[in-house]
Structure formats: C-alpha cells, structure tokens
C-alpha positions, -999 to 999 in steps of 0.1 A, spaced: -587 -45 19 -610 -46 -12 -605 -71 -39 -601 -108 -45 -572 -132 -36 -573 -153 -67 -549 -180 -56 -552 -200 -24 -548 -235 -11 -563 -257 16 -557 -290 33 -574 -306 3 -542 -302 -16 -509 -290 -1 -521 -262 22 -522 -264 60 -555 -246 66 -591 -256 61 -615 -239 37 -632 -225 68 -599 -211 80 -593 -193 47 -628 -179 46 -624 -165 81 -591 -150 72 -606 -134 41 -635 -120 61 -611 -106 87 -592 -88 59 -623 -74 44 -618 -91 10 -645 -90 -15 -637 -125 -28 -616 -156 -24 -606 -181 -51 -603 -217 -40 -576 -232 -62 -563 -264 -48 -540 -285 -70 -560 -308 -93 -591 -310 -72 -623 -291 -65 -631 -309 -32 -627 -278 -10 -651 -256 -29 -684 -267 -13 -671 -262 22 -657 -228 14 -691 -218 -1 -709 -231 30 -685 -211 53 -690 -179 33 -728 -182 30 -745 -150 41 -713 -131 46 -711 -113 13 -677 -129 6 -677 -142 -30 -662 -177 -34 -646 -181 -69 -645 -218 -77 -613 -229 -92 -583 -252 -93 -546 -251 -100 -541 -275 -129 -507 -293 -130 -493 -292 -165 -457 -298 -176 -434 -287 -204 -400 -303 -210 -401 -319 -175 -407 -285 -159 -440 -278 -141 -463 -252 -156 -494 -245 -136 -527 -231 -149 -553 -216 -127 -588 -223 -138 -619 -204 -126 -657 -207 -129 -656 -239 -149 -684 -266 -147 -674 -285 -116 -692 -316 -131 -673 -315 -164 -663 -352 -169 -632 -347 -191 -617 -322 -168 -625 -342 -136 -612 -374 -152 -579 -357 -160 -576 -343 -125 -583 -378 -111 -555 -391 -132 -531 -365 -120 -540 -372 -84 -535 -409 -88 -502 -402 -105 -491 -383 -75 -489 -414 -53 -469 -434 -78 -445 -405 -81 -443 -401 -43 -433 -437 -39 -404 -432 -64 -393 -400 -46 -392 -417 -12 -370 -445 -27 -347 -418 -41 -344 -401 -7 -337 -435 9 -309 -440 -16 -296 -406 -6 -295 -418 30 -325 -398 41 -347 -423 60 -383 -412 53 -411 -436 47 -441 -436 25 -464 -444 54 -453 -411 71 -458 -391 39 -493 -405 36 -500 -395 72 -488 -360 66 -509 -357 34 -540 -369 51 -570 -365 27 -551 -343 3 -535 -354 -30 -499 -362 -22 -475 -335 -33 -438 -327 -29 -444 -304 1 -457 -335 21 -425 -354 13 -405 -323 22 -422 -322 56 -412 -358 62 -376 -349 53 -376 -320 78 -391 -343 105 -361 -367 103 -337 -338 106 -322 -339 72 -332 -303 65 -344 -273 86 -372 -261 63 -394 -273 35 -378 -247 12 -344 -262 20 -356 -296 9 -368 -282 -24 -336 -262 -29 -314 -292 -21 -333 -322 -35 -368 -317 -49 -365 -289 -74 -372 -298 -110 -335 -306 -115 -328 -319 -80 -313 -354 -71 -347 -366 -57 -368 -352 -85 -390 -377 -104 -409 -366 -136 -446 -370 -134 -474 -376 -159 -488 -343 -170 -504 -327 -199 -489 -299 -220 -499 -264 -208 -518 -258 -240 -539 -289 -234 -545 -277 -198 -559 -244 -212 -580 -263 -237 -595 -286 -210 -604 -256 -188 -619 -236 -216 -639 -267 -228 -653 -270 -193 -666 -234 -196 -639 -219 -175 -613 -191 -175 -576 -201 -177 -548 -180 -161 -511 -188 -162 -499 -191 -126 -466 -175 -114 -448 -176 -148 -415 -164 -134 -410 -195 -113 -405 -221 -139 -374 -237 -153 -339 -238 -139 -330 -209 -117 -365 -196 -121 -357 -180 -154 -394 -181 -163 -416 -195 -190 -407 -185 -225 -429 -159 -243 -436 -183 -272 -452 -208 -248 -475 -182 -234 -484 -171 -269 -494 -207 -277 -515 -208 -245 -531 -175 -254 -540 -189 -289 -557 -219 -271 -578 -196 -249 -557 -184 -220 -573 -152 -206 -548 -140 -180 -514 -141 -164 -507 -140 -127 -484 -110 -129 -485 -100 -92 -473 -130 -70 -453 -128 -38 -424 -146 -53 -422 -123 -83 -396 -95 -81 -402 -62 -98 -384 -72 -130 -407 -103 -133 -438 -82 -127 -426 -58 -154 -417 -86 -178 -450 -104 -176 -470 -73 -173 -457 -62 -206 -464 -96 -221 -500 -96 -208 -505 -62 -224 -490 -73 -257 -511 -104 -259 -543 -87 -246 -544 -108 -214 -556 -98 -180 -530 -92 -153 -541 -111 -122 -528 -111 -86 -529 -139 -61 -511 -148 -28 -506 -185 -35 -514 -190 1 -505 -224 16 -508 -218 53 -477 -226 73 -461 -243 42 -450 -209 29 -441 -175 44 -470 -158 27 -502 -145 42 -536 -148 26 -543 -115 9 -506 -106 2 -515 -101 -35 -550 -90 -44 -569 -86 -77 -592 -55 -79 -629 -62 -83 -631 -46 -117 -603 -68 -130 -622 -99 -117 -652 -86 -136 -632 -86 -168 -621 -122 -161 -656 -132 -153 -669 -118 -185 -646 -142 -203 -666 -172 -191 -681 -190 -220 -717 -177 -223 -710 -151 -197 
C-alpha cells in the first residue's frame, strides 16, 4: 500500500497505541510515510522517528491543533513546522493545561447527571497524554452508563450535549497563522464533522483560512461519506487547496485502522513544497 497516512494519534494524546506500534503497523502495510499528529503536542515525534530509523518509512512531524468557532471544534493539521517554535509551543501548552480544567468541569456535570465518574480515574486513563473527552468517555463506559465511547459522545459529550463544556481555543484562522508562522503547512481536518448533526464547516470559514495560508483540506476521511468527499473536493479545487487523505487512527478508541485513508506520495510532495523556504 504506497502512500502516506497523514493523520494518526498515539498515547501522547487520545490514541491507545504507542508511536512504536504505529510505525510497526505502517511498515507492515508498506506505507511510504506516516504523519504523527497528536492533539496539541509534538511529544511522540522523536520516538516515532527513532522507531522508523533505517526502515525507509518517512515520519512526517505534525500535530492536530485544536481551534474553535462559535463553540464548535475545528481542528487544523500542521506538518513540518519548527518543533521548537516558541509561540506555537506556548499556545499548545496553554491548550493542554486548559484540558484539565475543562475535564474537571465535565466530570462535575456527569456527577450532576447521576453518572458516578471521578477525576482521579480520568487522570489514570489519560496517563501521560493531555486529557481529552475520549478519556472521560472511557470512564463513563467503565461505570456502566454507556456501552461504547461513541455512545457517550452521542448522548452527553457532543458539542451540544448535556455534559459539554466549552474550552479555551483560538479561532481557526489564528491556528493557521500560528502554524504558517512556525514554518509549517496547515490542512483543515475532517471538515464535514463539525457543527450540529455534522453539517460541516461553512465555505466562508474555509475561504478565510485559505486567505491566512491554509494549504489543504482533509477530503478523504473514514467518517466522510461520498457527498462530503465531493463537497470538500470541489471546495479544495475552487480554492486551489490540496486534497489530503488520513485515517485519523486512534487505536482501539475508534473503529478505524491505520492506513484506511492514504495520501499519494506525489500529493505529499505538493504539500511539502508549500513549506516556507521549501
């Protein structure tokens, strides 16, 4: 299977697999490259690089930056930026710190809804990773209030759910600007999955992000149906953006396998050519 999986997660955010696990899976599939895009952190990249050393597998350094628009999450994938860029790392630090405050408030809401989870258990589930809603959802499943993590999201944790708590976040345009200023390439992640009933992000928002330096759109994503792929494929063409594919692999957290959506190498070359100075 040639190509690059341009959207994967590890235990350093809300995935269940290690960087080494992901590298091994990519090698078994015969992938040419693997993007490491944990939420608001770059901590897994060095381990992925070490695991891939000498194998021929290219590790694309990245992150999935958490932005927000009108209390709806909008995520921006960033690639090849300067890992030591202080403004970008400071903003990601702030986002990670905000996660714990938000998790505390969500746990209180669940308790008020008669779901007896504890912050201590959520912290244990998260381990070294920045706390995210999937960790809280796992705690809810453990106490028997739901059968699956997806059920927890559908019932309580979606952006308009009874246990939802807004979080500090930057505007998507600012996220693009931060990634571009750090010398990176910005790609809008899974655009069809935002807003109520997953109606998708509005075209005018994507246009504003493109004006700020957005280079691509994740058109091919396992949760995109054919109409979504067509809609955002047309938008990418109209705006001169690169159509990207990624699995959004999270290990056991989602029913998706690494490599389920792959970007061709020549498309990755187009993205790479957009790196400032590249």
